[in-house]
N, C-alpha and C positions, 0 to 999 in steps of 0.2 A: 126801617126810620120809621119814627113816630114823632108825630105833633102834639106838644103839648097842649093841652086844651082846658084841662081841670088841674085848678092851684093844689088840691090834694093828692095828686099823681104821686106814685110810690118813687120816682124819680126824684121830685122835692124834697120827699123826707130824706133818701138817701144821699142827696147833696148835702142838704142841713146838717147831717149825723156828719159826714166827712169833714165839713169847712169845721165843726165845734170840736172835733178832735183833732185838728190839725195842727201844727205849730207855725204856721206864717199866716199872713192876712189876706185871704183873697179876694183877688180884683176881678175874679170870673162868677159870676152868679145865673142861675139857671132862670128861665122866665117861661112863663105861657107864651107860646107863639113859637118857642124853640123847636128845633126838629131834631131829635138826637137817636144815635143808633138804638136797636134791641137784638135781643140774642133770638136765636131761632125760637127758644123758648116763650119768647116774648119781656123777656128782662130788660129793665131798662140800663143803658150803657151812659149812665147821665153825665159822664163827663166828656161825653165826645158828641157835638153838636154840628150840625149841617151850616155851612156857611152861604151867603146869596151867591159866593161865584161857582158852588158845587165843589169845594173841598171841604177838608172837615177839619174840625178844631179839636184838639185834645187837651185835655186839662189835667196834668199831673197830679192825682192825688197825695204824694207824699212831698213833692216839692213846691206845688203852685206852679211849675213852668208850663207853659203854653207851647202847642206843635199844631203844626197844621199837615197836612198830608192829603193825598190823592186817592181815594178809592181805588181797591184794585180791580175789583168787579165793574165789569162793563167797558175796563181800560183798553180790552183787546191784548192786555200780557196775557201770555200762553203758560201757562205753570204745569212742569213736569213733577211726580213724586219723586225721581231720582235728580232732581234740579233744586232743593229747596235748601244747600246748605248757602252761608253767607256768601261766600264768595262769587253764586249764581246770581244772584240778586245785585251785589254791586256792580255787577257786569253793565247793566243799563240803568241802575239807580245809583250815582255817586255819591259818596257820603265823603264830606271834607273832614278831617279830624285834628 
């Protein structure tokens, strides 16, 4: 994660460019002080921020929808390479359709 302290951070430029190109009015704005995810290479994932309760909020770049989720890292979830199919995840993580 990375807490944004510089208003000239790349994350703000990426967010601005996405909002400018979108076909929807964004109600989600990145602000100084927000904590976002970053890749292993340090690239900002500007559309995913940490919320005060420890969950994350993902802002859909194409639709503008908001999704919240809990991180897998540190959750005690035991992942196995041969159990990565959708049905394996849904054993613990129920999704209503």
